[in-house]
C-alpha positions in Angstrom: 0.0 0.0 0.0 1.2 3.5 -0.7 0.8 6.3 1.8 -1.9 7.8 -0.4 -3.9 4.5 -0.1 -4.0 5.1 3.6 -5.6 8.5 3.2 -8.0 8.1 0.4 -10.8 5.5 0.7 -12.3 3.7 -2.3 -15.6 4.9 -3.8 -17.6 2.1 -2.1 -16.1 3.2 1.3 -17.1 6.8 0.7 -20.6 5.6 0.1 -20.5 4.0 3.5 -19.7 7.5 4.9 -22.6 9.0 3.1 -24.9 6.2 4.4 -23.9 6.9 8.0 -24.3 10.7 7.6 -27.8 10.1 6.2 -28.7 7.9 9.2 -27.3 10.6 11.5 -29.3 13.3 9.8 -32.5 11.3 10.1 -31.8 10.7 13.8 -31.4 14.5 14.2 -34.8 14.9 12.6 -36.3 12.3 15.1 -34.6 14.2 17.9 -36.2 17.4 16.8 -39.6 15.8 16.3 -39.8 13.8 19.5 -37.6 15.7 21.9 -37.8 19.2 20.5 -34.0 19.7 20.2 -33.0 22.1 17.4 -29.2 21.9 17.9 -27.6 19.0 16.0 -25.6 17.5 18.8 -28.4 17.0 21.3 -30.9 16.2 18.6 -28.7 13.4 17.2 -28.3 11.7 20.6 -32.0 12.1 21.4 -33.0 10.7 18.1 -30.7 7.7 18.5 -32.1 7.0 21.9 -35.7 7.1 20.4 -34.6 4.6 17.7 -33.2 2.3 20.3 -36.2 2.6 22.5 -38.7 1.9 19.6 -36.8 -1.0 18.2 -36.3 -2.7 21.6 -39.9 -2.3 22.6 -41.3 -3.4 19.2 -38.6 -6.0 18.5 -39.0 -7.8 21.8 -42.8 -7.9 21.9 -43.8 -8.4 18.2 -42.7 -10.2 15.1 -42.6 -7.0 13.0 -39.7 -6.7 10.6 -37.1 -4.2 11.5 -37.2 -3.0 7.9 -40.7 -1.7 8.6 -39.6 -0.1 11.8 -36.6 1.5 10.0 -39.0 2.9 7.3 -41.3 4.4 9.9 -38.4 5.9 11.8 -37.1 7.4 8.6 -40.4 9.0 7.9 -40.4 10.5 11.3 -36.8 11.7 10.7 -37.8 13.4 7.5 -40.7 15.1 9.3 -38.4 16.3 12.0 -36.0 17.7 9.4 -38.9 19.6 7.8 -39.6 21.2 11.2 -35.9 22.1 11.5 -36.0 23.8 8.2 -39.0 25.8 9.2 -37.4 27.0 12.4 -33.8 26.8 11.3 -32.8 30.5 11.8 -33.3 30.2 15.5 -30.3 27.9 15.8 -28.4 28.7 12.6 -25.2 29.5 14.5 -25.1 26.0 16.1 -25.6 24.4 12.7 -22.9 26.5 11.2 -20.5 25.4 14.0 -21.5 21.8 13.4 -20.9 22.2 9.7 -17.4 23.6 10.2 -16.5 20.8 12.6 -17.6 18.3 9.9 -15.3 20.0 7.4 -12.4 20.0 9.8 -12.9 16.3 10.6 -13.1 15.2 6.9 -9.5 14.0 6.8 -10.1 11.8 9.8 -13.4 10.5 8.5 -11.9 9.6 5.2 -9.0 7.8 6.9 -11.4 5.8 9.0 -13.6 4.9 6.0 -10.7 2.9 4.6 -10.1 0.9 7.8 -11.0 -2.7 8.3 -12.5 -4.3 11.4 -9.5 -5.9 13.2 -10.1 -5.9 17.0 -11.1 -9.0 19.1 -14.5 -7.8 20.4 -15.8 -6.3 17.2 -15.0 -9.5 15.4 -16.5 -11.8 18.0 -19.4 -9.7 19.2 -20.3 -6.3 17.8 -20.2 -7.1 14.1 -21.7 -10.6 14.4 -24.6 -9.0 16.3 -25.0 -6.4 13.5 -24.8 -9.1 10.8 -27.6 -11.0 12.5 -29.9 -7.9 12.4 -29.1 -7.4 8.8 -29.7 -11.1 7.8 -32.9 -11.6 9.8 -34.4 -8.2 10.5 -35.1 -9.2 14.0 -33.4 -9.9 17.4 -32.1 -13.4 18.1 -34.5 -15.9 19.8 -34.6 -19.5 20.9 -36.0 -20.4 17.4 -33.5 -18.1 15.6 -30.1 -18.3 17.4 -27.1 -16.0 16.8 -24.4 -18.6 16.9 -21.8 -16.4 15.3 -21.5 -14.1 18.3 -19.8 -14.7 21.6 -22.3 -12.4 23.4 -25.5 -12.4 21.3 -27.6 -10.9 24.2 -25.6 -7.7 24.4 -27.7 -4.6 23.8 -27.8 -3.7 20.1 -27.6 0.1 20.3 -24.5 0.4 18.1 -25.2 -2.6 15.8 -28.6 -1.0 15.1 -26.8 2.0 13.5 -24.8 -0.5 11.3 -28.1 -2.2 10.4 -29.7 1.1 9.3 -26.7 2.2 7.3 -26.5 -1.2 5.6 -30.1 -1.0 4.6 -29.3 2.2 2.7 -26.4 0.7 0.8 -28.1 -2.7 0.2 -25.1 -4.6 1.5 -23.5 -5.0 5.0 -21.0 -2.3 5.9 -18.7 -3.2 8.7 -17.2 0.3 8.8 -20.5 2.0 9.7 -20.0 1.6 13.4 -16.5 3.1 13.2 -17.7 6.0 11.1 -20.7 6.6 13.4 -18.3 6.7 16.4 -16.4 9.6 14.7 -19.8 11.3 14.0 -20.5 11.0 17.8 -17.2 12.6 18.5 -18.2 15.5 16.2 -21.5 15.8 18.1 -19.5 16.1 21.4 -17.3 18.7 19.7 -20.4 20.6 18.6 -21.8 20.5 22.1 -18.5 21.9 23.5 -18.6 24.7 20.9 -22.2 25.4 21.8 -21.2 25.6 25.5 -18.5 28.2 24.7 -20.9 30.2 22.5 -23.6 30.1 25.2 -21.1 31.3 27.8 -20.0 34.2 25.6 -23.7 35.1 25.0 -24.8 34.9 28.6 -21.8 36.8 30.0 -21.6 39.3 27.1 -18.1 38.3 26.2 -17.3 39.8 22.8 -16.5 37.2 20.2 -13.5 37.9 17.9 -14.8 39.7 14.9 -13.0 38.0 12.1 -13.4 35.3 9.5 -11.5 33.0 11.8 -14.0 33.4 14.7 -16.4 30.7 13.6 -13.7 28.3 12.5 -11.8 28.9 15.7 -14.8 28.0 17.8 -15.3 24.8 15.7 -11.6 24.0 16.0 -11.6 24.4 19.8 -14.5 22.0 20.1 -12.9 19.4 17.9 -9.5 19.8 19.6 -11.0 19.1 22.9 -12.5 15.8 21.9 -9.7 14.4 19.7 -6.1 15.5 20.1 -6.5 17.1 23.6 -8.8 14.4 24.9 -6.7 12.1 27.1 -9.1 9.2 26.6 -8.9 9.3 22.8 -7.3 6.0 22.0 -7.5 5.0 18.3 -7.8 1.2 19.1 -11.0 2.1 21.2 -12.4 5.0 19.3 -11.8 4.0 15.7 -13.6 0.7 16.0 -17.0 -0.9 16.2 -16.6 -0.9 20.0 -19.3 0.8 22.1 -16.8 2.5 24.5 -16.5 5.8 22.6 -20.2 6.0 21.9 -20.9 5.5 25.6 -18.5 8.3 26.4 -20.0 10.7 23.9 -23.6 9.9 24.9 -22.9 10.2 28.6 -21.2 13.6 28.2 -24.0 15.0 26.1 -26.5 13.6 28.6 -24.8 15.5 31.3 -25.0 18.8 29.4 -28.7 18.1 28.7 -29.2 17.5 32.4 -27.5 20.8 33.3 -29.7 22.6 30.8 -32.7 21.1 32.4 -31.6 22.2 35.9 -31.2 25.8 34.6 -34.6 25.8 33.0 -36.3 24.1 36.0 -34.7 26.6 38.5 -36.3 29.5 36.6 -39.5 27.6 35.9 -39.2 28.1 32.2 -41.8 26.2 30.1 -39.2 24.2 28.3 -38.2 22.3 31.5 -40.7 19.5 30.7 -39.4 19.1 27.2 -35.7 19.2 28.4 -36.3 16.5 31.0 -38.0 14.2 28.5 -35.3 14.9 26.0 -32.6 14.0 28.5 -34.4 10.7 29.0 -34.1 10.1 25.3 -30.4 10.5 25.4 -30.1 8.3 28.5 -32.0 5.6 26.6 -29.1 5.7 24.1 -26.7 5.3 27.0 -28.7 2.4 28.4 -29.0 0.7 25.0 -25.3 0.5 24.3 -23.9 -1.9 26.9 -25.1 -4.4 29.4 -23.7 -2.4 32.3 -24.6 1.0 31.2 -27.6 1.3 33.4 -25.0 1.9 36.1 -23.9 5.0 34.3 -27.5 6.2 33.9 -28.0 5.8 37.6 -24.8 7.5 38.5 -25.5 10.4 36.2 -28.9 10.8 37.8 -27.2 10.5 41.2 -24.8 13.2 40.2 -27.6 15.5 39.2 -29.4 14.8 42.6 -26.2 15.4 44.5 -25.6 18.7 42.7 -29.2 19.8 43.6 -28.7 18.6 47.2 -25.6 20.7 47.6 -27.5 23.7 46.4 -30.4 22.9 48.8 -32.8 22.4 45.9 -33.2 18.6 45.7 -36.6 18.5 47.3 -37.8 21.7 45.6 -41.0 21.0 43.7 -39.7 22.9 40.8 -37.4 20.0 39.9 -40.0 17.2 39.9 -40.1 17.4 36.1 -36.7 15.7 36.2 -38.5 12.4 36.8 -39.6 12.4 33.2 -36.0 11.5 32.3 -36.3 8.1 33.9 -38.9 6.0 32.1 -37.2 5.6 28.7 -33.8 4.4 29.9 -35.3 2.2 32.6 -37.8 0.7 30.1 -35.1 0.1 27.5 -33.0 -1.8 30.0 -35.7 -3.8 31.7 -37.5 -4.8 28.5 -34.2 -5.9 26.9 -32.9 -7.8 29.9 -36.2 -9.6 30.3 -36.3 -10.6 26.6 -32.6 -11.6 26.6 -33.1 -13.8 29.8 -35.8 -15.9 28.1 -35.0 -15.7 24.4 -31.2 -15.5 24.4 -30.2 -17.4 27.6 -26.5 -17.4 28.5 -25.9 -14.7 25.8 -24.5 -12.0 28.0 -22.0 -11.7 30.9 -23.2 -12.8 34.3 -22.2 -12.4 37.9 -20.8 -15.4 39.6 -22.5 -17.1 42.5 -21.8 -15.0 45.7 -19.9 -17.9 47.3 -17.4 -17.7 44.4 -16.7 -14.0 44.6 -13.0 -13.1 44.8 -13.0 -11.3 48.2 -9.6 -12.9 48.9 -8.1 -11.1 45.9 -9.2 -7.6 46.8 -5.7 -6.4 47.6 -4.4 -7.8 44.3 -7.3 -6.3 42.3 -6.9 -2.8 43.9 -3.2 -2.9 43.4 -3.6 -3.6 39.7 -6.2 -0.9 39.4 -3.8 1.6 41.0 -1.0 0.6 38.6 -3.4 1.3 35.7 -4.2 4.7 37.3 -0.6 5.7 37.6 0.2 4.5 34.1 -2.6 6.5 32.5 -2.0 9.9 34.1 -3.7 11.9 31.4 -7.2 10.5 31.9 -7.1 9.7 35.6 -5.2 13.0 36.3 -8.1 14.9 34.6 -10.7 13.0 36.6 -8.8 13.5 39.8 -8.6 17.2 39.2 -12.3 17.5 38.5 -12.9 15.5 41.7 -10.7 17.8 43.8 -12.3 20.9 42.3 -15.8 19.5 43.1 -14.7 18.9 46.7 -13.3 22.4 46.9 -16.6 23.9 45.8 -18.3 22.2 48.8 -16.4 24.8 50.9 -16.1 27.6 48.4 -19.2 27.4 46.1 -18.2 30.5 44.2 -14.9 29.0 43.1 -16.5 28.2 39.7 -19.8 29.3 38.1 -23.0 27.2 38.7 -22.9 25.4 35.4 -19.3 24.3 35.8 -19.9 23.3 39.5 -22.8 21.1 38.5 -20.8 19.4 35.8 -18.0 18.8 38.2 -20.4 17.3 40.7 -21.9 15.0 38.1 -18.5 13.9 36.8 -17.3 13.3 40.4 -20.2 11.1 41.4 -19.9 9.2 38.1 -16.2 8.7 38.5 -16.2 7.5 42.1 -19.3 5.4 41.6 -18.1 3.8 38.4 -14.7 3.0 39.8 -16.4 1.3 42.8 -18.7 -0.6 40.4 -15.7 -1.8 38.4 -14.0 -3.0 41.6 -17.2 -4.9 42.5 -17.3 -6.4 38.9 -13.8 -7.7 39.2 -14.7 -9.3 42.5 -18.0 -10.8 41.4 -17.9 -11.2 37.6 -14.4 -11.7 36.2 -12.2 -14.8 36.4 -9.4 -14.7 38.9 -6.8 -14.2 36.1 -8.7 -11.2 34.7 -9.6 -9.8 38.2 -6.0 -9.8 39.6 -4.9 -7.9 36.4 -7.8 -5.4 36.5 -8.5 -6.4 32.9 -9.6 -3.5 30.7 -9.9 -1.1 33.7 -8.5 1.7 31.6 -10.8 0.9 28.7 -13.9 0.9 30.9 -12.9 4.1 32.7 -12.7 5.9 29.4 -16.5 5.8 29.3 -16.2 8.9 31.6 -13.5 10.6 29.5 -15.6 13.1 27.6 -17.6 13.9 30.7 -14.4 14.9 32.4 -13.3 17.0 29.3 -16.6 18.9 29.2 -16.4 19.6 33.0 -12.9 20.9 32.5 -14.0 23.1 29.6 -16.8 24.6 31.7 -14.4 25.4 34.5 -11.8 27.0 32.2 -14.3 29.1 30.2 -14.7 32.1 32.6 -10.9 32.4 32.8 -10.2 32.3 29.0 -9.2 35.8 28.3 -7.0 36.4 25.3 -6.5 39.4 23.0 -8.4 39.0 19.7 -5.1 38.9 17.8 -3.9 35.9 19.9 -7.3 34.2 19.5 -7.1 34.5 15.8 -3.6 33.1 15.7 -4.6 30.2 17.9 -7.6 29.5 15.7 -5.5 29.4 12.6 -3.0 27.0 14.2 -5.8 24.8 15.5 -7.4 24.6 12.0 -4.1 23.6 10.4 -3.4 21.0 13.1 -6.7 19.4 12.7 -6.5 19.2 8.9 -2.9 18.0 8.8 -2.7 15.6 11.8 -4.6 12.7 10.2 -2.3 12.6 7.3 0.8 13.1 9.4 -0.1 10.3 11.8 -1.9 8.0 9.3 0.4 5.0 10.0 -0.2 5.3 13.7 -4.0 5.7 13.3 -4.2 2.8 10.9 -3.6 0.2 13.6 -5.7 -2.2 11.5 -2.5 -2.7 9.4 -0.2 -3.5 12.4 -0.5 -7.3 12.0 0.3 -8.4 8.5 -0.5 -12.0 9.4 -4.1 -11.0 9.4 -3.7 -10.7 5.6 -2.7 -14.3 5.5 -5.7 -15.3 7.6 -8.1 -13.5 5.4 -6.6 -15.0 2.2 -6.9 -18.5 3.7 -10.5 -17.8 4.7 -11.4 -16.7 1.1 -9.8 -19.9 -0.2 -11.4 -22.1 2.3 -15.0 -20.9 2.1 -15.8 -22.7 -1.3 -14.4 -25.9 0.2 -16.9 -26.0 3.1 -20.4 -27.3 2.4 -23.4 -25.3 3.8 -24.1 -26.0 7.5 -20.7 -27.7 7.9 -19.3 -28.0 11.4 -15.8 -26.3 11.5 -13.3 -26.6 14.3 -10.4 -24.1 14.3 -7.2 -25.1 16.1 -4.3 -22.9 17.3 -1.9 -25.4 18.9 0.8 -22.9 20.0 -0.8 -19.5 20.2 -3.5 -17.7 22.3 -6.3 -18.2 19.7 -6.5 -14.5 18.7 -6.1 -15.3 15.0 -9.0 -17.8 15.2 -11.4 -15.0 16.0 -10.6 -13.3 12.7 -10.8 -16.7 10.9 -14.2 -17.5 12.4 -15.6 -14.1 11.4 -14.4 -14.3 7.8 -15.6 -17.9 7.4 -19.0 -17.1 8.8 -19.7 -13.7 7.3 -17.8 -13.8 4.0 -20.6 -15.6 2.2 -24.4 -15.4 1.9 -26.4 -16.8 4.9 -27.5 -19.8 2.9 -23.8 -20.8 2.3 -22.5 -20.4 5.9 -21.2 -23.1 8.1 -23.5 -24.3 10.8 -21.1 -24.0 13.7 -17.5 -22.7 14.0 -15.7 -23.4 17.3 -12.3 -22.2 18.5 -9.6 -24.2 20.3 -6.4 -23.0 21.9 -4.5 -23.5 25.1 -4.5 -27.3 25.2 -6.8 -30.3 25.6 -6.9 -30.9 21.9 -6.9 -34.7 22.1 -10.0 -34.6 24.2 -11.7 -32.4 21.7 -11.0 -34.7 18.8 -12.2 -37.8 20.8 -15.6 -36.1 21.3 -16.2 -35.3 17.6 -17.5 -37.7 15.0 -17.1 -38.0 11.2 -17.9 -35.1 8.8 -16.3 -32.4 10.9 -13.9 -30.0 9.2 -10.7 -28.9 11.0 -8.4 -26.0 10.3 -5.0 -26.1 11.9 -3.3 -22.7 12.0 0.2 -24.1 11.8 1.4 -27.7 11.6 4.2 -29.5 13.3 4.8 -32.7 15.2 1.9 -32.2 17.6 -0.6 -31.6 14.7 0.7 -34.6 12.8 0.3 -36.8 15.9 -3.2 -35.5 16.6 -4.6 -36.1 13.1 -2.5 -39.0 12.0 -1.3 -37.4 8.8 1.8 -35.4 7.9 1.1 -31.7 8.7 4.5 -30.0 8.6 5.1 -26.7 10.2 5.2 -23.6 8.0 1.7 -24.0 6.6 -2.0 -24.1 7.8 -4.2 -27.0 6.9 -7.9 -27.9 6.2 -8.7 -31.5 7.0 -12.0 -33.5 7.3 -12.7 -36.5 9.4 -13.9 -39.5 7.7 -15.4 -42.7 9.1 -12.0 -44.0 10.1 -9.3 -41.3 9.7 -8.6 -37.7 8.7 -8.2 -36.6 5.1 -6.2 -33.5 4.0 -8.2 -31.1 1.8 -5.8 -28.2 1.3 -2.6 -26.6 2.7 -1.6 -22.9 2.6 2.1 -22.1 3.1 3.1 -19.4 5.6 5.8 -17.3 4.0 6.9 -13.7 3.9 5.1 -13.4 0.6 1.8 -14.6 2.1 2.0 -12.7 5.3 0.9 -9.5 3.6 -2.4 -7.6 3.1 -4.0 -7.8 -0.3 -6.3 -5.1 -1.9 -9.4 -7.3 -1.3 -8.6 -7.4 2.5 -9.6 -3.7 2.6 -12.7 -3.8 0.4 
């Protein structure tokens, strides 16, 4: 691949970008129609939450096709967009800021459009769940199982976006979730830019009068969510993972909650609408991950704590806030109830209380602390917000009311979520994962943008620079945002870090015609950790039409291979990632090292079907790997 290939996606990949942007625009229309939001960032998240809520309720209680639901939601989105056009001038500045942010982010979006899905969880869970929706237009059930996913009962908030975008293109697009993740970052950027603009308007701070002013504000918002965001990690953000969407949705929900507090305190008529709209956004948070109800509860707890500190928690003016609760609670309860009966054992579960790792608490907390000290940017920011929130308990006027409330919300969420993760390591993870605080950093990034927004709100009143300096900084920020994706393309394109993936995908393409429909396939990694098998299973299962797919694909690594073979009968296909003496002994045929093999078990013995040499010439990516 040339360097230019990294930066410029193919036409089909650009179409995937257009599909996601159309889906996002329709969601904005739904957010306007249902929640009354006229600014793009809040309307997008509210519309997404409405989509999740509607599909979960209808999809778990009826047999209606999701295509019909998608069509009805699209009609609602168009209606909302018509309302926006009729009332557009009222928020034209916010739309202009969002448009500038989109332009500044185009280099990043185009780079992401050319990426392939490459991470463990997106290949084993997120994308298989999206494939199921696209293939069957419904959720899995006892009669229609999702055997291609390791966690088929996980909430489908993000796979639903991939489903909608794939309906537009007519074919499945595994990049849609990645692109939508970037769109959500742009929504968070627009929300930050709106926050700055609102502060200037409320405090009569003169905006720089130049052609750079609007672009500078857009650049500041985007800088805060991407290069200056300590929780921006490409391997989490530029994937089909739900971590970045959770972070974006939670941060925007916090801003919506603060807007509701301000409206309720002054008894403004829009307080009812804002409370309900906040509930729409929280429905998106709840519909993203199995444990995200904890974040919903913590955010509501943070709002309650902020009101308690101000002596307003039991003020009747704030009763309208209860309207934010039904949608996220219903989304979670309905889905969990459905999954328990229709997709049993399809999600993570807590261990029996007697097996909890209370004896490992010291090791777990030690590992968590080591993660904290090694990720000083994110945890340092959250610690600073926490300390500032504590200081405002003594000196309330240390920061303005909006910043104080955001700091309180972020503090409650940070302390509560960290405690929840500790409890999860004790009661849900294996002892190996628990003692290493597996993915603690990754899970904590769910609070990353909430901390960033709180920090921006704290800094705003103290941001006093001469107009000439502001113009210069704006110009520098614009240049940095436009140039950085190209300058760091090789680092951002982590999907190309493992050339052996190219070999795996080439073997999968060659193997698929050799496997009969509904075949049982066993994948063996005799010497590795099985990570390559996840990619192989995904490519075997989803590289062909549903009617041509194998019936069951299982992964084996770490030992016990002889026992596996003894329990399987004739007609089973086996792929061995690399041969050698152990492979030859297990299968009774010569399987030399330096190649992978497909064999099939007959009535008496194993028969070799094909071999694929592993050489420097085959351990490369091919153009079709990035289609």
